[in-house]
Structures are given as C-alpha cells and as structure tokens.
C-alpha positions as CSV (number, residue, x, y, z in Angstrom):
1,X,0.0,0.0,0.0
2,X,1.3,3.4,-1.0
3,X,1.7,6.1,1.6
4,X,-1.0,8.8,1.6
5,X,1.4,11.5,2.6
6,X,5.2,11.9,2.2
7,X,7.9,14.0,3.8
8,X,9.8,16.7,2.0
9,X,12.8,14.4,1.8
10,X,10.7,11.7,0.2
11,X,9.2,14.2,-2.3
12,X,12.7,15.4,-3.2
13,X,13.8,11.8,-3.9
14,X,10.5,11.2,-5.9
15,X,11.0,14.3,-8.0
16,X,14.8,14.0,-8.3
17,X,15.3,17.5,-7.0
18,X,16.9,18.9,-3.8
19,X,15.1,19.2,-0.5
20,X,15.6,22.9,-0.5
21,X,13.7,23.2,-3.8
22,X,10.8,21.2,-2.3
23,X,10.8,23.4,0.8
24,X,10.5,26.5,-1.6
25,X,7.6,24.8,-3.4
26,X,5.8,24.2,-0.1
27,X,5.4,27.9,0.2
28,X,3.3,28.1,-3.1
29,X,-0.4,28.4,-2.5
30,X,-1.3,25.6,-5.0
31,X,1.3,23.1,-3.7
32,X,-0.3,20.1,-1.9
33,X,1.6,20.5,1.4
34,X,0.3,21.0,4.9
35,X,1.8,21.3,8.4
36,X,1.6,18.3,10.8
37,X,2.3,19.8,14.2
38,X,4.4,22.9,14.6
39,X,7.4,21.9,12.4
40,X,6.7,18.9,10.2
41,X,5.6,19.4,6.7
42,X,3.8,16.6,4.9
43,X,2.8,16.4,1.2
44,X,-0.2,14.5,-0.2
45,X,1.5,11.9,-2.4
46,X,-1.2,11.6,-5.0
47,X,-1.7,15.4,-5.4
48,X,2.0,15.9,-5.5
49,X,2.4,13.4,-8.4
50,X,-0.4,15.2,-10.3
51,X,1.0,18.7,-9.4
52,X,4.5,17.7,-10.5
53,X,3.3,16.1,-13.8
54,X,1.2,19.2,-14.6
55,X,4.1,21.5,-14.1
56,X,6.4,19.3,-16.1
57,X,3.9,19.2,-19.0
58,X,3.6,23.0,-19.0
59,X,7.3,23.5,-19.1
60,X,7.9,20.9,-21.8
61,X,5.0,21.9,-24.0
62,X,4.0,18.2,-24.4
63,X,0.5,17.0,-23.6
64,X,-0.4,13.5,-22.5
65,X,-2.7,11.5,-24.7
C-alpha cells in the first residue's frame, strides 16, 4: 500500500530535486503541502504526483494523450 502523505525528503527523492527546492515549493499556494504539528511538513502523495506532472507538462510543451 502506498503512503497517503510523504515528507519533504521523500518528495525530493521522488522528483529528483533537492530538498531545499521542495521546501521552496511548499510555500506556493497551489502546492499540496500541509503542516503536521508545529514543524513537520507533509505532502499529499497523489496530489504531489499530479501537481509535478502538470508543471512538467507545461514546461515541456507536451500534452499527455
């Protein structure tokens, strides 16, 4: 069973980017991150995958069939 939520570190590994980049993205209003407690940031895994794919599609100019 896949995890519902992932950490910033797991998101960075999943997207093949640095953790600091993920932390920057967490500040965007449309990024699917939320606070768990006072310090821990979690990211909805399913929404993250869709968000990341949508951003990649826009940058590359390709559309999925």
